[in-house]
C-alpha positions in Angstrom: -91.6 55.0 102.3 -92.0 52.5 99.5 -91.9 48.9 100.4 -89.3 46.7 98.6 -91.0 43.8 96.7 -90.0 40.5 98.1 -89.4 37.5 95.8 -91.6 34.5 96.2 -90.8 31.1 97.7 -91.8 29.3 100.8 -94.2 31.0 103.1 -91.8 33.9 103.9 -89.3 34.7 101.2 -87.9 37.9 102.8 -88.2 39.5 106.2 -89.0 42.8 104.4 -92.4 41.3 103.8 -93.1 42.3 107.4 -92.9 46.1 106.6 -96.3 47.7 105.6 -96.9 50.4 103.0 -96.5 53.1 105.7 -93.1 51.8 106.6 -94.3 50.4 109.9 -92.9 47.0 110.9 -95.8 44.5 111.0 -94.7 42.2 113.8 -96.0 38.8 114.6 -97.8 40.2 117.6 -100.0 42.3 115.2 -101.5 39.1 113.8 -104.5 37.5 115.5 -103.8 34.2 117.2 -100.1 34.4 116.2 -98.3 31.5 117.9 -94.8 31.3 119.3 -94.3 35.0 120.1 -90.9 35.1 121.9 -87.7 37.1 122.3 -86.2 35.5 119.2 -88.7 34.2 116.6 -86.4 32.9 113.9 -82.8 32.8 112.9 -81.7 33.8 109.3 -78.3 32.7 108.0 -76.5 35.2 105.7 -73.6 34.2 103.4 -71.7 37.5 103.1 -69.7 37.5 99.8 -67.6 40.2 98.1 -68.2 40.9 94.4 -65.4 38.6 93.3 -67.0 35.7 95.1 -70.7 36.4 94.5 -71.1 34.4 91.3 -69.5 31.4 92.9 -71.6 31.6 96.0 -74.7 32.1 93.9 -74.0 28.8 92.2 -72.5 26.7 95.0 -74.8 27.3 98.0 -78.1 26.7 96.2 -76.7 23.5 94.9 -75.5 22.4 98.3 -78.8 23.2 100.0 -81.0 22.0 97.1 -82.8 25.4 97.2 -83.5 28.0 94.5 -81.6 31.4 94.5 -84.2 34.1 94.3 -84.1 37.4 92.5 -82.4 40.4 94.1 -84.7 42.0 96.7 -86.5 45.1 95.5 -84.9 48.1 97.0 -82.0 46.1 98.4 -80.4 44.3 95.4 -77.5 43.2 97.5 -79.7 40.5 99.0 -81.0 37.3 97.4 -83.0 34.7 99.2 -82.2 31.0 99.2 -85.7 29.6 98.8 -86.6 26.1 99.9 -89.3 24.2 98.0 -91.4 24.3 101.1 -91.3 25.9 104.5 -90.1 29.3 105.5 -86.9 31.0 104.2 -84.0 31.2 106.6 -80.9 31.8 104.5 -79.8 34.4 102.0 -76.7 35.6 100.1 -75.6 39.2 100.6 -73.0 41.1 98.5 -70.7 43.0 100.9 -67.7 45.3 100.6 -65.8 43.3 103.2 -64.3 39.8 103.4 -66.2 36.6 102.9 -68.0 35.5 106.0 -71.2 34.2 107.6 -73.4 36.1 110.0 -76.9 35.6 111.3 -80.0 37.8 111.7 -82.4 37.4 114.7 -86.0 37.8 113.7 -87.8 39.6 116.5 -91.2 41.3 117.2 -89.7 44.7 118.3 -86.4 45.6 116.7 -85.8 48.8 118.7 -86.7 47.1 122.0 -84.5 44.1 121.3 -81.6 46.3 120.4 -82.0 48.2 123.8 -82.2 44.9 125.7 -79.1 43.4 124.0 -77.1 46.6 124.5 -77.9 46.4 128.2 -76.3 42.9 128.4 -73.2 43.7 126.5 -73.9 44.1 122.8 -72.9 47.2 120.7 -75.3 48.8 118.2 -73.2 49.5 115.1 -75.9 50.9 112.7 -79.6 51.8 112.8 -81.4 51.3 109.5 -84.8 51.8 111.1 -86.2 48.6 109.8 -83.2 46.6 111.1 -80.2 47.1 113.3 -76.6 46.0 112.9 -75.2 44.8 116.2 -72.0 43.3 117.6 -71.6 40.8 120.4 -69.1 41.2 123.2 -66.8 38.9 121.4 -66.9 41.0 118.2 -69.4 38.9 116.2 -71.6 41.0 113.8 -75.3 40.1 113.7 -78.5 41.9 112.8 -81.9 42.4 114.4 -84.7 42.2 111.8 -88.5 42.0 111.9 -90.3 38.8 111.6 -90.1 35.1 112.0 -91.2 31.8 110.5 -93.5 29.0 111.3 -92.5 26.1 109.1 -89.0 24.6 109.0 -88.1 23.3 105.5 -87.8 19.6 105.0 -84.3 18.1 104.4 -83.2 17.8 100.8 -83.2 14.2 99.6 -80.5 13.3 97.1 -80.5 10.7 94.3 -78.7 8.1 96.4 -81.4 8.4 99.1 -79.3 10.3 101.7 -80.6 13.6 103.1 -79.1 16.9 104.4 -80.1 20.3 105.6 -78.4 23.4 107.1 -79.1 22.7 110.8 -76.5 24.5 112.9 -74.3 27.5 113.2 -71.0 27.1 115.1 -70.0 30.2 117.0 -66.2 30.1 117.1 -64.5 32.2 119.7 -60.9 32.7 120.8 -60.3 31.1 124.3 -60.3 34.4 126.1 -63.7 35.4 124.6 -65.4 32.1 124.7 -67.1 32.1 128.1 -68.4 35.7 127.8 -69.8 34.9 124.3 -71.6 31.9 125.6 -73.1 33.9 128.5 -74.2 36.7 126.2 -76.0 34.4 123.8 -77.7 32.5 126.5 -79.1 35.7 127.9 -79.8 37.1 124.5 -81.9 34.2 123.2 -83.3 32.6 126.3 -83.0 29.2 124.6 -82.4 25.9 126.3 -78.6 25.3 126.8 -76.8 22.0 127.1 -73.2 21.8 128.0 -70.7 19.6 126.1 -68.5 16.9 127.4 -65.7 17.9 125.0 -63.4 20.6 126.2 -63.3 22.5 122.9 -67.1 23.0 122.9 -68.9 25.1 125.4 -72.3 23.6 124.6 -75.4 24.2 122.4 -78.4 26.5 122.4 -81.6 24.9 121.2 -84.4 27.2 120.1 -88.1 26.3 120.8 -89.8 24.4 118.0 -90.4 25.2 115.2 -86.9 26.7 114.5 -84.5 26.0 111.6 -81.1 26.4 113.2 -79.4 25.8 116.6 -76.2 27.3 117.9 -73.0 25.4 118.9 -70.2 27.2 120.8 -66.6 26.3 120.0 -63.5 27.4 121.9 -60.7 28.0 119.3 -57.2 26.6 119.9 -54.0 28.5 120.4 -53.0 27.7 116.8 -55.9 29.7 115.4 -55.0 33.3 114.6 -58.5 34.7 115.0 -58.9 37.6 117.5 -62.7 37.9 117.3 -65.7 35.6 117.3 -66.9 34.3 114.0 -69.4 31.8 112.7 -69.4 28.8 110.3 -72.2 26.7 108.9 -72.9 23.1 109.8 -74.9 20.8 107.5 -76.7 17.9 109.1 -77.0 14.6 107.3 -77.8 10.9 107.7 -74.8 9.8 105.6 -71.6 11.8 106.2 -69.4 10.0 103.5 -72.2 10.5 100.9 -72.7 14.1 101.7 -69.0 14.9 101.7 -68.6 13.3 98.3 -71.6 15.3 97.0 -70.4 18.7 98.1 -66.9 17.9 96.9 -68.4 17.2 93.4 -70.0 20.6 93.6 -66.6 22.3 94.2 -66.0 22.0 98.0 -62.5 21.2 99.2 -61.9 18.9 102.2 -59.6 20.2 104.9 -57.2 18.1 107.0 -59.6 18.5 110.0 -62.3 16.0 111.0 -63.5 14.3 114.1 -66.1 11.9 115.3 -69.3 12.9 113.6 -67.9 15.8 111.5 -65.8 16.7 108.5 -64.5 20.2 107.7 -64.6 21.5 104.2 -64.3 24.9 102.4 -66.5 26.3 99.6 -64.9 27.3 96.3 -64.1 30.7 97.7 -62.5 29.3 100.9 -65.4 29.8 103.3 -65.2 26.9 105.9 -68.2 24.8 106.7 -68.8 21.3 108.2 -70.7 18.2 107.3 -72.0 16.6 110.6 -74.0 13.7 111.8 -76.7 15.9 113.2 -80.1 14.6 112.0 -81.3 16.8 109.2 -84.9 16.8 110.3 
């Protein structure tokens, strides 16, 4: 097979870089002295946008993150990487036929082996694209298994007033009847360190081994939420919540009525929810 050409930026602009000219997945374990080989090497965030929201997303999210939007991936023009000035890529924008959403991809050494392992603990394999697999968690959350991983987490973006921010967390939002099972699944799937929360609406957090760009928070949705399946939203970490909220509002975000101690909920111009939090951006 021919290998799609990846765009440039950071040390790893596209996980398709890990596919060699013969179509074989070049895993991290193929590389001499490769550090940090583990069940999940890296987590990639995907902003899934339909055609009517793609142009807005292509403008808004690079401005929010302070990163450059790369060219469409060779062979897969539906993908465009969000490229940090330094460090390894961990986010991209994907044009989809479905509704606007966020999902994540797990970078692993052995895609087929990881798929078998996750099916055995409750996941469903939806599609097999050879290079990557589309999966679904027990709570209905779509995610992908892809080859590869990173070694260098991008530095926070620093803004003109001196405050900093970075995409640091994904919040896994589950209806109450699915929450405990979803937490149990992801604890087993990742093997990451888990810390419980003292707040009843949160199940806890999964912290990946360093270096890693994103951690996972688990939230139990209330009875007033109409959702019937698990979904994900993005959390930005900052050292100045009011300044960051004002900045993203100037870029087109809309503040929602919901906020709490250490977080403010907003929506991007297409209605995708996200939060600004007091999580350190480093």
